[in-house]
C-alpha positions as a Python dict, from the first residue, in 0.01 Angstrom:
ca = {
    (1, 'M'): (0, 0, 0),
    (2, 'L'): (-137, 296, 193),
    (3, 'N'): (-25, 340, 552),
    (4, 'I'): (-297, 235, 796),
    (5, 'K'): (-198, 525, 1023),
    (6, 'L'): (-294, 776, 752),
    (7, 'L'): (-627, 601, 690),
    (8, 'R'): (-700, 603, 1061),
    (9, 'E'): (-607, 968, 1120),
    (10, 'D'): (-751, 1132, 807),
    (11, 'P'): (-994, 909, 615),
    (12, 'H'): (-1169, 1211, 462),
    (13, 'F'): (-842, 1326, 300),
    (14, 'V'): (-782, 979, 154),
    (15, 'K'): (-1135, 959, 11),
    (16, 'E'): (-1111, 1306, -144),
    (17, 'R'): (-769, 1247, -301),
    (18, 'L'): (-865, 908, -447),
    (19, 'I'): (-1161, 1070, -621),
    (20, 'V'): (-895, 1236, -841),
    (21, 'K'): (-814, 881, -959),
    (22, 'N'): (-1186, 829, -1016),
    (23, 'F'): (-1182, 575, -732),
    (24, 'D'): (-1458, 568, -472),
    (25, 'A'): (-1287, 441, -157),
    (26, 'T'): (-1583, 489, 79),
    (27, 'S'): (-1694, 126, 114),
    (28, 'I'): (-1344, -21, 138),
    (29, 'L'): (-1221, 247, 375),
    (30, 'D'): (-1520, 206, 609),
    (31, 'S'): (-1454, -168, 622),
    (32, 'V'): (-1081, -109, 679),
    (33, 'L'): (-1146, 123, 972),
    (34, 'D'): (-1401, -116, 1124),
    (35, 'L'): (-1157, -408, 1103),
    (36, 'D'): (-877, -191, 1238),
    (37, 'V'): (-1082, -109, 1549),
    (38, 'K'): (-1160, -478, 1605),
    (39, 'R'): (-796, -578, 1551),
    (40, 'R'): (-668, -314, 1791),
    (41, 'D'): (-927, -414, 2053),
    (42, 'I'): (-815, -777, 2030),
    (43, 'Q'): (-453, -662, 2056),
    (44, 'T'): (-535, -471, 2376),
    (45, 'Q'): (-704, -778, 2523),
    (46, 'L'): (-410, -997, 2424),
    (47, 'D'): (-152, -759, 2571),
    (48, 'S'): (-347, -743, 2900),
    (49, 'L'): (-383, -1121, 2910),
    (50, 'L'): (-13, -1183, 2843),
    (51, 'A'): (87, -929, 3107),
    (52, 'E'): (-135, -1102, 3366),
    (53, 'Q'): (-3, -1443, 3258),
    (54, 'N'): (353, -1321, 3298),
    (55, 'T'): (279, -1188, 3649),
    (56, 'I'): (123, -1516, 3766),
    (57, 'S'): (406, -1720, 3606),
    (58, 'K'): (657, -1529, 3817),
    (59, 'Q'): (455, -1606, 4131),
    (60, 'I'): (462, -1982, 4077),
    (61, 'G'): (830, -2020, 4162),
    (62, 'L'): (790, -1806, 4474),
    (63, 'L'): (491, -2009, 4592),
    (64, 'M'): (681, -2334, 4536),
    (65, 'R'): (976, -2207, 4740),
    (66, 'E'): (738, -2111, 5020),
    (67, 'G'): (586, -2458, 5016),
    (68, 'K'): (248, -2336, 4902),
    (69, 'R'): (198, -2617, 4656),
    (70, 'E'): (-182, -2595, 4637),
    (71, 'E'): (-169, -2225, 4552),
    (72, 'A'): (109, -2291, 4303),
    (73, 'A'): (-105, -2559, 4135),
    (74, 'K'): (-397, -2312, 4105),
    (75, 'A'): (-159, -2056, 3956),
    (76, 'K'): (-34, -2311, 3701),
    (77, 'S'): (-396, -2391, 3611),
    (78, 'S'): (-460, -2018, 3558),
    (79, 'V'): (-154, -1990, 3334),
    (80, 'T'): (-277, -2284, 3125),
    (81, 'H'): (-615, -2116, 3091),
    (82, 'F'): (-447, -1786, 2993),
    (83, 'K'): (-241, -1964, 2727),
    (84, 'E'): (-554, -2117, 2574),
    (85, 'S'): (-728, -1781, 2575),
    (86, 'A'): (-420, -1617, 2424),
    (87, 'K'): (-423, -1871, 2138),
    (88, 'E'): (-786, -1787, 2063),
    (89, 'L'): (-708, -1415, 2061),
    (90, 'E'): (-400, -1467, 1843),
    (91, 'S'): (-615, -1666, 1599),
    (92, 'K'): (-864, -1378, 1584),
    (93, 'M'): (-577, -1132, 1539),
    (94, 'E'): (-446, -1334, 1245),
    (95, 'F'): (-793, -1347, 1088),
    (96, 'Y'): (-846, -971, 1120),
    (97, 'A'): (-496, -900, 990),
    (98, 'K'): (-559, -1109, 676),
    (99, 'E'): (-899, -949, 620),
    (100, 'L'): (-746, -604, 667),
    (101, 'D'): (-464, -678, 423),
    (102, 'S'): (-707, -808, 160),
    (103, 'L'): (-885, -471, 172),
    (104, 'L'): (-575, -250, 190),
    (105, 'V'): (-433, -395, -132),
    (106, 'Q'): (-746, -279, -314),
    (107, 'L'): (-676, 88, -240),
    (108, 'P'): (-464, 270, -500),
    (109, 'N'): (-191, 518, -418),
    (110, 'I'): (-291, 876, -336),
    (111, 'P'): (-218, 1111, -629),
    (112, 'H'): (18, 1406, -580),
    (113, 'T'): (-145, 1749, -557),
    (114, 'S'): (-7, 1842, -902),
    (115, 'V'): (-194, 1557, -1077),
    (116, 'P'): (-454, 1705, -1317),
    (117, 'V'): (-817, 1603, -1278),
    (118, 'G'): (-934, 1391, -1570),
    (119, 'K'): (-1081, 1060, -1676),
    (120, 'S'): (-857, 939, -1960),
    (121, 'E'): (-542, 1006, -2163),
    (122, 'Q'): (-727, 1286, -2344),
    (123, 'D'): (-709, 1484, -2019),
    (124, 'N'): (-331, 1449, -1973),
    (125, 'E'): (-137, 1775, -1953),
    (126, 'T'): (143, 1852, -2200),
    (127, 'V'): (425, 2011, -2001),
    (128, 'K'): (693, 2027, -2269),
    (129, 'E'): (759, 1963, -2637),
    (130, 'G'): (1093, 1934, -2813),
    (131, 'G'): (1269, 1823, -3127),
    (132, 'V'): (1193, 1902, -3490),
    (133, 'M'): (925, 1733, -3696),
    (134, 'P'): (1085, 1557, -3996),
    (135, 'E'): (1001, 1676, -4346),
    (136, 'L'): (975, 1360, -4553),
    (137, 'K'): (871, 1317, -4915),
    (138, 'F'): (764, 959, -4856),
    (139, 'T'): (651, 813, -4525),
    (140, 'I'): (631, 436, -4505),
    (141, 'P'): (514, 275, -4176),
    (142, 'H'): (777, 76, -3990),
    (143, 'W'): (609, -262, -4042),
    (144, 'E'): (645, -215, -4418),
    (145, 'L'): (1002, -88, -4380),
    (146, 'A'): (1081, -394, -4168),
    (147, 'Q'): (966, -620, -4451),
    (148, 'K'): (1132, -411, -4723),
    (149, 'Y'): (1477, -424, -4559),
    (150, 'D'): (1426, -769, -4401),
    (151, 'I'): (1513, -648, -4051),
    (152, 'I'): (1207, -760, -3851),
    (153, 'D'): (996, -1067, -3932),
    (154, 'F'): (652, -1051, -3773),
    (155, 'D'): (519, -1361, -3956),
    (156, 'L'): (809, -1574, -3833),
    (157, 'G'): (734, -1458, -3480),
    (158, 'V'): (374, -1578, -3522),
    (159, 'K'): (504, -1914, -3644),
    (160, 'L'): (743, -1956, -3352),
    (161, 'T'): (517, -1823, -3076),
    (162, 'G'): (225, -1601, -3176),
    (163, 'A'): (131, -1242, -3255),
    (164, 'G'): (331, -987, -3060),
    (165, 'F'): (660, -1183, -3062),
    (166, 'P'): (866, -1043, -3354),
    (167, 'V'): (1198, -1182, -3475),
    (168, 'Y'): (1470, -917, -3528),
    (169, 'K'): (1711, -1000, -3810),
    (170, 'G'): (2040, -870, -3952),
    (171, 'K'): (2074, -495, -3909),
    (172, 'G'): (1745, -491, -3719),
    (173, 'A'): (1893, -717, -3451),
    (174, 'R'): (2213, -512, -3445),
    (175, 'L'): (2019, -187, -3409),
    (176, 'Q'): (1816, -337, -3126),
    (177, 'R'): (2135, -444, -2946),
    (178, 'A'): (2293, -103, -3011),
    (179, 'L'): (1999, 79, -2853),
    (180, 'I'): (2014, -140, -2541),
    (181, 'T'): (2387, -79, -2495),
    (182, 'Y'): (2353, 293, -2566),
    (183, 'F'): (2074, 333, -2309),
    (184, 'L'): (2269, 140, -2044),
    (185, 'D'): (2583, 346, -2110),
    (186, 'K'): (2389, 672, -2074),
    (187, 'N'): (2240, 552, -1746),
    (188, 'R'): (2576, 442, -1607),
    (189, 'E'): (2722, 782, -1700),
    (190, 'A'): (2439, 938, -1497),
    (191, 'G'): (2543, 742, -1188),
    (192, 'Y'): (2321, 434, -1209),
    (193, 'S'): (2469, 96, -1113),
    (194, 'E'): (2391, -177, -1364),
    (195, 'V'): (2238, -510, -1265),
    (196, 'M'): (2108, -807, -1464),
    (197, 'P'): (1809, -948, -1274),
    (198, 'P'): (1602, -1267, -1324),
    (199, 'L'): (1323, -1261, -1582),
    (200, 'M'): (1082, -1445, -1352),
    (201, 'V'): (975, -1344, -1002),
    (202, 'N'): (780, -1501, -719),
    (203, 'E'): (448, -1381, -578),
    (204, 'A'): (615, -1180, -301),
    (205, 'S'): (803, -974, -561),
    (206, 'G'): (490, -911, -769),
    (207, 'Y'): (306, -807, -455),
    (208, 'G'): (590, -584, -337),
    (209, 'T'): (581, -350, -637),
    (210, 'G'): (203, -360, -677),
    (211, 'Q'): (161, -573, -990),
    (212, 'L'): (-18, -831, -775),
    (213, 'P'): (-302, -860, -721),
    (214, 'D'): (-400, -554, -930),
    (215, 'K'): (-236, -652, -1263),
    (216, 'G'): (-217, -1029, -1223),
    (217, 'N'): (-429, -1095, -1533),
    (218, 'Q'): (-180, -899, -1748),
    (219, 'M'): (119, -1110, -1642),
    (220, 'Y'): (233, -1444, -1782),
    (221, 'H'): (211, -1703, -1503),
    (222, 'V'): (430, -2014, -1484),
    (223, 'G'): (180, -2227, -1296),
    (224, 'L'): (393, -2527, -1203),
    (225, 'D'): (642, -2314, -1008),
    (226, 'N'): (408, -2022, -932),
    (227, 'F'): (646, -1772, -1092),
    (228, 'Y'): (558, -1471, -1306),
    (229, 'L'): (740, -1347, -1617),
    (230, 'I'): (835, -986, -1543),
    (231, 'P'): (633, -706, -1708),
    (232, 'T'): (924, -466, -1644),
    (233, 'A'): (1266, -469, -1476),
    (234, 'E'): (1112, -244, -1210),
    (235, 'V'): (976, -556, -1038),
    (236, 'P'): (1297, -755, -970),
    (237, 'V'): (1517, -443, -932),
    (238, 'T'): (1296, -272, -672),
    (239, 'N'): (1251, -602, -488),
    (240, 'I'): (1627, -621, -436),
    (241, 'F'): (1550, -388, -146),
    (242, 'R'): (1254, -582, -4),
    (243, 'D'): (1284, -633, 375),
    (244, 'V'): (1593, -410, 381),
    (245, 'I'): (1674, -127, 622),
    (246, 'L'): (1916, 120, 465),
    (247, 'S'): (2115, 392, 632),
    (248, 'E'): (2011, 748, 550),
    (249, 'K'): (2359, 815, 411),
    (250, 'E'): (2310, 547, 141),
    (251, 'L'): (2024, 740, -20),
    (252, 'P'): (1961, 788, -303),
    (253, 'I'): (2038, 448, -453),
    (254, 'K'): (2036, 443, -836),
    (255, 'V'): (2004, 117, -1033),
    (256, 'T'): (1958, 44, -1404),
    (257, 'A'): (1882, -283, -1581),
    (258, 'Y'): (1804, -418, -1925),
    (259, 'T'): (1551, -701, -1953),
    (260, 'P'): (1305, -846, -2197),
    (261, 'C'): (953, -768, -2069),
    (262, 'F'): (640, -979, -2099),
    (263, 'R'): (281, -848, -2103),
    (264, 'R'): (-31, -1024, -2217),
    (265, 'E'): (-186, -702, -2361),
    (266, 'A'): (-507, -882, -2451),
    (267, 'G'): (-805, -738, -2635),
    (268, 'S'): (-657, -473, -2869),
    (269, 'Y'): (-662, -478, -3247),
    (270, 'G'): (-615, -240, -3539),
    (271, 'K'): (-350, 8, -3649),
    (272, 'D'): (-263, 112, -3292),
    (273, 'V'): (-116, -232, -3228),
    (274, 'R'): (36, -304, -3570),
    (275, 'G'): (403, -386, -3600),
    (276, 'L'): (601, -275, -3294),
    (277, 'N'): (326, -58, -3148),
    (278, 'R'): (220, -315, -2890),
    (279, 'L'): (400, -641, -2820),
    (280, 'H'): (374, -930, -2577),
    (281, 'Q'): (753, -950, -2550),
    (282, 'F'): (972, -642, -2584),
    (283, 'D'): (1305, -504, -2465),
    (284, 'K'): (1335, -220, -2216),
    (285, 'V'): (1602, -49, -2010),
    (286, 'E'): (1481, 69, -1670),
    (287, 'V'): (1608, 313, -1408),
    (288, 'V'): (1509, 280, -1041),
    (289, 'Q'): (1586, 504, -746),
    (290, 'I'): (1538, 455, -373),
    (291, 'A'): (1514, 803, -225),
    (292, 'H'): (1471, 1003, 93),
    (293, 'P'): (1112, 1135, 116),
    (294, 'N'): (1236, 1493, 137),
    (295, 'N'): (1416, 1463, -196),
    (296, 'S'): (1201, 1232, -409),
    (297, 'Y'): (1027, 1497, -619),
    (298, 'A'): (1355, 1672, -698),
    (299, 'I'): (1484, 1329, -800),
    (300, 'L'): (1175, 1272, -1017),
    (301, 'D'): (1256, 1597, -1201),
    (302, 'E'): (1618, 1480, -1237),
    (303, 'M'): (1504, 1148, -1386),
    (304, 'V'): (1273, 1324, -1633),
    (305, 'A'): (1560, 1552, -1741),
    (306, 'H'): (1792, 1252, -1785),
    (307, 'I'): (1547, 1065, -2008),
    (308, 'E'): (1476, 1381, -2204),
    (309, 'S'): (1849, 1415, -2276),
    (310, 'I'): (1854, 1067, -2430),
    (311, 'V'): (1551, 1133, -2652),
    (312, 'K'): (1712, 1461, -2764),
    (313, 'E'): (2032, 1281, -2863),
    (314, 'L'): (1829, 1042, -3077),
    (315, 'G'): (1690, 1346, -3262),
    (316, 'L'): (1326, 1244, -3226),
    (317, 'P'): (1036, 1491, -3187),
    (318, 'Y'): (895, 1439, -2838),
    (319, 'R'): (656, 1566, -2579),
    (320, 'I'): (631, 1517, -2203),
    (321, 'L'): (290, 1467, -2042),
    (322, 'R'): (180, 1488, -1681),
    (323, 'L'): (-79, 1212, -1644),
    (324, 'C'): (-424, 1300, -1514),
    (325, 'G'): (-584, 1109, -1228),
    (326, 'G'): (-786, 882, -1456),
    (327, 'D'): (-476, 774, -1652),
    (328, 'L'): (-248, 736, -1349),
    (329, 'S'): (-147, 381, -1256),
    (330, 'F'): (-272, 206, -943),
    (331, 'T'): (66, 244, -770),
    (332, 'S'): (181, 589, -885),
    (333, 'A'): (152, 922, -705),
    (334, 'L'): (277, 1121, -1006),
    (335, 'T'): (379, 1008, -1354),
    (336, 'Y'): (531, 1181, -1656),
    (337, 'D'): (498, 1006, -1992),
    (338, 'F'): (735, 1059, -2283),
    (339, 'E'): (596, 1029, -2634),
    (340, 'V'): (782, 1047, -2966),
    (341, 'Y'): (622, 1138, -3294),
    (342, 'S'): (572, 875, -3561),
    (343, 'A'): (607, 1046, -3900),
    (344, 'A'): (449, 764, -4099),
    (345, 'Q'): (164, 693, -3859),
    (346, 'K'): (117, 1064, -3786),
    (347, 'R'): (63, 1007, -3416),
    (348, 'W'): (243, 1010, -3084),
    (349, 'L'): (389, 688, -2941),
    (350, 'E'): (453, 641, -2568),
    (351, 'V'): (813, 535, -2501),
    (352, 'S'): (861, 602, -2130),
    (353, 'S'): (679, 651, -1801),
    (354, 'V'): (864, 810, -1510),
    (355, 'S'): (691, 776, -1174),
    (356, 'N'): (719, 855, -805),
    (357, 'F'): (543, 598, -587),
    (358, 'E'): (629, 776, -261),
    (359, 'T'): (591, 516, 22),
    (360, 'F'): (327, 301, -156),
    (361, 'Q'): (567, 31, -277),
    (362, 'A'): (803, 71, 20),
    (363, 'N'): (519, -7, 262),
    (364, 'R'): (452, -335, 80),
    (365, 'L'): (824, -409, 48),
    (366, 'K'): (903, -316, 410),
    (367, 'L'): (1177, -100, 258),
    (368, 'R'): (1305, 142, 518),
    (369, 'Y'): (1598, 362, 606),
    (370, 'R'): (1728, 453, 950),
    (371, 'D'): (1733, 826, 1017),
    (372, 'E'): (1985, 1023, 1224),
    (373, 'K'): (1794, 943, 1544),
    (374, 'G'): (1808, 571, 1465),
    (375, 'K'): (1437, 547, 1387),
    (376, 'S'): (1332, 347, 1080),
    (377, 'Q'): (1127, 532, 816),
    (378, 'L'): (967, 427, 488),
    (379, 'A'): (1174, 525, 182),
    (380, 'H'): (1033, 655, -147),
    (381, 'T'): (1068, 451, -467),
    (382, 'L'): (1082, 587, -823),
    (383, 'N'): (1130, 430, -1162),
    (384, 'G'): (1134, 515, -1530),
    (385, 'S'): (1174, 359, -1874),
    (386, 'S'): (1509, 463, -2013),
    (387, 'L'): (1390, 359, -2264),
    (388, 'A'): (1135, 109, -2400),
    (389, 'L'): (1269, -8, -2735),
    (390, 'P'): (980, -108, -2967),
    (391, 'R'): (829, 235, -3029),
    (392, 'I'): (1167, 408, -3020),
    (393, 'L'): (1277, 170, -3295),
    (394, 'A'): (951, 230, -3486),
    (395, 'A'): (1000, 608, -3469),
    (396, 'L'): (1365, 582, -3577),
    (397, 'L'): (1275, 370, -3881),
    (398, 'E'): (992, 600, -3985),
    (399, 'N'): (1148, 940, -3909),
    (400, 'Y'): (1492, 868, -4055),
    (401, 'Q'): (1379, 758, -4403),
    (402, 'E'): (1619, 919, -4648),
    (403, 'N'): (1662, 860, -5023),
    (404, 'G'): (1540, 502, -5023),
    (405, 'K'): (1727, 400, -4708),
    (406, 'I'): (1716, 458, -4333),
    (407, 'R'): (1985, 673, -4173),
    (408, 'I'): (2115, 578, -3829),
    (409, 'P'): (2133, 868, -3576),
    (410, 'D'): (2492, 982, -3520),
    (411, 'V'): (2497, 881, -3152),
    (412, 'L'): (2413, 519, -3245),
    (413, 'V'): (2666, 469, -3527),
    (414, 'P'): (2953, 377, -3286),
    (415, 'Y'): (2720, 109, -3145),
    (416, 'T'): (2575, -27, -3470),
    (417, 'G'): (2890, -13, -3681),
    (418, 'F'): (2685, 105, -3982),
    (419, 'E'): (2533, 437, -4090),
    (420, 'Y'): (2242, 317, -4302),
    (421, 'I'): (1990, 39, -4335),
    (422, 'D'): (1949, -28, -4709),
}
């Protein structure tokens, strides 16, 4: 959530920057500023009233000691009147605060100055490419390979649940487990502490990281208990620090977690969503950092380099994109996407997003640190997929086809216990 102080001091800057996200903030921002003036005016009235009430309350005891009972009774009557007036003002304050909050949550995060102008993913900027394109005689898509080697059963998933819930079998299940462990080990080696969070969160957690109310229709909702199945480990992991004041010396804090993830992903059909390309339930390993504002962009670069090192070890062709304003998420200030090349599908598959949210999430979370002067400041939050498994697995199956079998990358063999799927 954007800081009301920034909106108040420089609304023109906010409007201009949000245009980069193709978001016209004029109407909402005008309403926010109008409500803010009303709320602050009520606060001034309330403060003045409470100060006067406090002064008269102190006089009552003195008047009683002096035997001025009639004057003391009038003073008590005034205090009663002040209390009633204060309740009315507090009620107005609460109303304006709720109205203000309902508008503030509709404003997306301000994009970083390096974010390219653009309307869609076609306008994203390629900042780096790496790896070697495989030279294959035969390229079979992963959904056919999955059936051929009996390692992923999409039809059984439909029977048990529905489309987008595959069943991993045999070496497919073992490869999936190997990837999860490998990713976690790489993250721990890079200094991240591992946690295993819940797979459901409450409304406060969804609100804290910005999934609610913006992405509520994409989340699975458990209505009876009002819980939400997590769309990413970012939600529970970042919310560990909700309502927390850290010391400056604790920063940065680095956390990694593996979780299944749940997304409704409604309304897409065709080859782009076949097989593992888009699922309702999938596995992902996440990295999260809580950082000092002065260091967060250096840390973002560090996170990008870390994830790149993992993709390199897997031997997959990849590219790194800086997302344009139109493709940037509601909560992000700057995002880099990682894509790997699918040899059989002859297209790029997104496998990671690495983002800096600056203070946007921290403001919602009330996540602060205390600086050297003892003053509390909003921290910066960052997160990245390290990595999302479905499309990584798809690319591995398709790119490592070799003489009628699938070779396992060398770095994964100690985790799988086998060198080939055949």
